[in-house]
C-alpha positions as CSV (number, residue, x, y, z in Angstrom):
1,M,85.6,-28.2,125.5
2,D,86.3,-25.2,127.7
3,E,87.7,-22.0,126.4
4,H,91.2,-23.1,128.7
5,G,91.6,-26.2,126.5
6,W,90.1,-29.1,129.3
7,C,87.8,-31.1,128.0
8,A,85.5,-31.2,131.1
9,A,84.7,-29.3,134.6
10,P,87.2,-30.4,137.5
11,I,86.2,-33.4,139.5
12,I,84.8,-30.9,142.3
13,P,84.7,-27.3,142.6
14,G,87.6,-25.1,143.9
15,D,90.3,-23.1,144.3
16,W,92.2,-24.8,141.1
17,S,95.3,-23.8,139.2
18,E,96.8,-24.6,136.0
19,L,100.4,-26.1,136.7
20,H,103.5,-24.7,134.4
21,G,107.2,-25.0,134.2
22,A,109.1,-26.7,136.7
23,D,106.2,-27.7,138.7
24,A,104.5,-29.2,135.5
25,L,107.6,-31.3,134.3
26,T,108.3,-32.6,138.0
27,M,104.2,-33.6,138.5
28,T,104.3,-34.8,135.2
29,F,107.2,-37.3,135.8
30,E,106.2,-38.7,139.2
31,I,102.3,-39.4,137.8
32,G,103.9,-40.6,134.6
33,A,105.8,-42.9,136.5
34,G,103.6,-44.1,138.5
35,F,101.3,-45.2,135.4
36,D,104.4,-46.9,134.2
37,R,104.3,-49.3,137.0
38,L,100.7,-50.2,136.2
39,D,99.8,-53.7,134.5
40,A,97.9,-52.4,131.2
41,S,95.6,-55.2,132.0
42,P,91.6,-55.2,131.4
43,D,90.5,-55.0,134.9
44,I,93.3,-51.6,135.2
45,A,93.6,-50.1,132.3
46,G,90.1,-50.9,130.3
47,A,90.3,-51.1,126.5
48,Q,93.1,-49.4,126.2
49,P,96.8,-49.5,127.7
50,F,99.0,-46.9,129.2
51,D,101.7,-47.1,127.1
52,D,99.3,-45.0,124.7
53,L,99.0,-42.5,127.3
54,R,99.8,-38.6,126.2
55,I,99.7,-36.1,128.9
56,E,98.5,-32.5,128.1
57,R,98.0,-30.6,131.1
58,L,97.5,-30.4,134.7
59,R,96.0,-28.7,137.4
60,A,96.1,-28.6,141.0
61,R,93.7,-27.6,144.4
62,P,94.9,-27.6,147.9
63,L,92.9,-29.7,149.9
64,A,92.1,-28.6,153.5
65,C,91.2,-32.4,154.6
66,Y,94.7,-33.5,153.6
67,P,97.3,-30.1,155.4
68,G,99.9,-29.9,153.1
69,G,98.0,-32.2,150.5
70,L,97.3,-31.6,146.9
71,L,94.2,-32.8,144.5
72,I,96.0,-33.0,141.2
73,E,93.8,-33.5,137.9
74,V,95.4,-34.7,134.6
75,Q,94.2,-34.3,130.8
76,A,95.9,-36.9,128.8
77,R,94.9,-38.2,125.5
78,I,94.4,-42.4,126.1
79,G,94.2,-43.8,122.2
80,E,92.0,-41.0,120.5
81,Q,90.1,-40.5,123.6
82,L,90.7,-37.3,125.8
83,G,90.1,-38.1,129.8
84,L,91.0,-36.9,133.1
85,S,92.8,-38.5,136.0
86,N,93.0,-37.4,140.0
87,H,96.1,-38.3,142.3
88,L,96.5,-37.0,146.0
89,Y,100.0,-35.3,146.5
90,G,102.0,-34.1,149.6
91,P,104.3,-35.3,152.3
92,W,103.1,-39.3,151.7
93,G,103.5,-39.2,147.7
94,M,101.8,-39.3,144.8
95,H,98.7,-41.9,144.8
96,L,96.6,-42.5,142.1
97,L,92.4,-41.9,142.6
98,D,91.4,-45.3,141.0
99,G,88.0,-45.5,141.6
100,G,88.6,-47.4,144.7
101,S,88.2,-46.5,148.1
102,A,91.5,-48.4,149.4
103,V,93.7,-45.3,148.6
104,L,91.9,-43.1,150.5
105,H,91.4,-45.2,153.8
106,D,95.3,-46.3,153.6
107,L,96.5,-43.0,153.3
108,N,94.0,-42.2,156.2
109,D,95.8,-44.3,158.3
110,V,99.2,-42.4,158.1
111,D,100.0,-40.7,160.8
112,G,98.8,-36.8,160.8
113,A,97.8,-37.4,156.8
114,L,93.9,-36.5,157.5
115,S,92.2,-33.8,159.5
116,L,88.8,-33.5,160.7
117,E,88.6,-31.1,163.2
118,T,87.1,-28.2,161.3
119,L,83.6,-27.9,159.2
120,P,85.7,-27.0,156.1
121,Q,87.9,-30.2,156.7
122,A,84.5,-32.3,156.4
123,L,83.1,-30.8,153.4
124,D,86.3,-31.2,151.7
125,Y,86.5,-34.8,152.5
126,H,82.7,-35.6,151.8
127,R,82.6,-34.2,148.0
128,L,86.3,-35.5,147.6
129,F,85.0,-38.9,148.5
130,C,81.6,-39.0,146.9
131,N,83.2,-37.9,143.0
132,V,86.2,-39.8,143.2
133,V,84.9,-43.4,144.8
134,R,82.8,-44.9,142.2
135,G,79.5,-47.2,142.6
136,D,78.2,-49.4,139.6
137,E,76.9,-46.4,137.8
138,G,79.7,-44.1,138.3
139,R,81.2,-41.4,140.8
140,F,78.4,-39.6,143.2
141,R,78.5,-36.3,141.6
142,V,77.7,-33.3,145.1
143,I,76.0,-30.7,143.5
144,A,75.8,-28.0,146.0
145,A,74.9,-24.9,143.0
146,P,73.2,-25.2,139.9
147,E,76.3,-24.2,138.1
148,Q,78.3,-27.1,139.1
149,V,76.0,-29.2,136.9
150,A,77.0,-30.1,133.4
151,W,73.6,-30.5,131.6
152,H,73.3,-32.4,128.3
153,A,72.6,-30.3,125.1
154,G,69.2,-29.6,124.7
155,A,68.4,-29.6,128.6
156,D,66.1,-26.8,130.0
157,P,65.9,-27.5,133.7
158,G,62.6,-25.3,134.6
159,A,61.9,-23.8,138.1
160,E,61.4,-26.6,139.6
161,T,64.3,-29.0,138.4
162,L,66.6,-25.3,139.5
163,A,64.5,-25.5,142.8
164,L,66.1,-28.7,143.9
165,L,69.4,-27.4,144.1
166,D,68.9,-24.6,146.0
167,R,69.1,-27.0,149.4
168,P,72.9,-26.4,150.0
169,V,75.0,-28.7,151.7
170,Q,74.0,-28.6,155.2
171,A,76.3,-30.1,158.0
172,R,76.6,-30.2,161.6
173,G,78.4,-32.1,164.2
174,V,81.8,-31.9,166.5
175,P,85.0,-32.3,165.6
176,G,86.2,-35.7,164.8
177,F,82.0,-36.6,163.9
178,W,79.7,-34.8,161.0
179,S,76.6,-35.3,159.6
180,I,76.4,-33.9,156.0
181,A,73.4,-33.8,153.9
182,S,73.6,-33.1,149.6
183,P,72.3,-33.5,146.6
184,V,73.7,-35.9,144.8
185,F,73.8,-37.3,141.3
186,Y,74.5,-40.8,140.6
187,G,73.0,-43.4,138.0
188,G,71.1,-40.8,135.7
189,A,69.1,-39.5,138.8
190,L,69.3,-36.9,141.4
191,F,68.5,-37.3,144.9
192,R,69.4,-36.2,148.2
193,A,71.7,-38.1,151.0
194,R,72.7,-37.8,154.7
195,F,76.5,-39.0,155.4
196,E,78.0,-39.8,158.7
197,L,81.9,-39.1,159.0
198,Q,84.2,-39.9,161.5
199,R,87.5,-38.8,162.2
200,N,89.2,-41.9,160.7
201,G,87.8,-41.0,157.4
202,M,85.1,-43.4,157.2
203,I,82.0,-42.5,155.7
204,E,78.6,-43.8,155.3
205,M,75.5,-42.9,153.3
206,V,72.7,-43.5,156.3
207,D,69.8,-42.3,154.4
208,D,68.6,-41.0,150.3
209,E,65.6,-39.2,149.3
210,P,64.9,-39.0,145.4
211,L,64.3,-35.9,143.7
212,E,64.7,-36.3,140.2
213,T,64.6,-39.1,137.3
214,P,65.9,-38.8,135.2
215,F,68.1,-35.7,135.8
216,P,69.2,-33.8,132.4
217,A,73.0,-34.4,133.4
218,E,76.1,-34.9,130.7
219,A,76.5,-38.5,130.9
220,E,80.3,-39.5,131.5
221,S,81.9,-43.0,131.7
222,W,85.6,-44.6,132.4
223,I,88.7,-45.9,131.4
224,G,90.3,-47.4,134.6
225,P,90.9,-44.2,136.4
226,F,90.7,-41.8,133.6
227,R,87.1,-40.1,132.9
228,I,85.7,-39.9,129.8
229,P,83.1,-36.7,129.3
230,H,80.7,-37.6,126.5
231,W,79.7,-33.9,125.8
232,G,76.2,-33.3,125.3
233,V,74.2,-36.8,125.8
234,P,72.9,-37.2,128.9
235,A,73.3,-40.0,131.2
């Protein structure tokens, strides 16, 4: 838990602002209504029904890749657990990010929603996609600097480990087609992966290089769309 009452760092770094007052009320209503429409079935909500959900706070970050759009992060109590869910909000409405890629691809089909014409837009989309789309062992955490790692309790990363993170995210290409290489943490291991990103939002990992296994980052689990941090526990 940080000094501001959040149970974990945002799903991606960036210019986040906590929502208060009318903005927070409006977003809470829309997000809560979306959860109310979901079936509380095990394949969606894990072991916890959404009728035991209490939204505590919200923060938002603009997204260069979705002009006029915001990435919303919600901290909620699900039963006795604290968790974080993420939502896309913009002229096209509110969309829950549920760990699958379909919600992003469906939004990308909306005329004018997605823009990948500039390098900042491509990097924003790459970071967003990797962190909100999950595989069998969780999300693909893009790590661009040592301070972005939630180290587990007792971790003492040495110079060799920190040096692995000194190779920044690298990107090249032309508007609508980008090649991006970055350190990625997944399944307890750190590796460097190269992705190819097309104008329509299709992204593919085309190469990966193992760097360190195990990598001493903090573990997390999921209840449906909610990220549950395990403070101090190794992944």
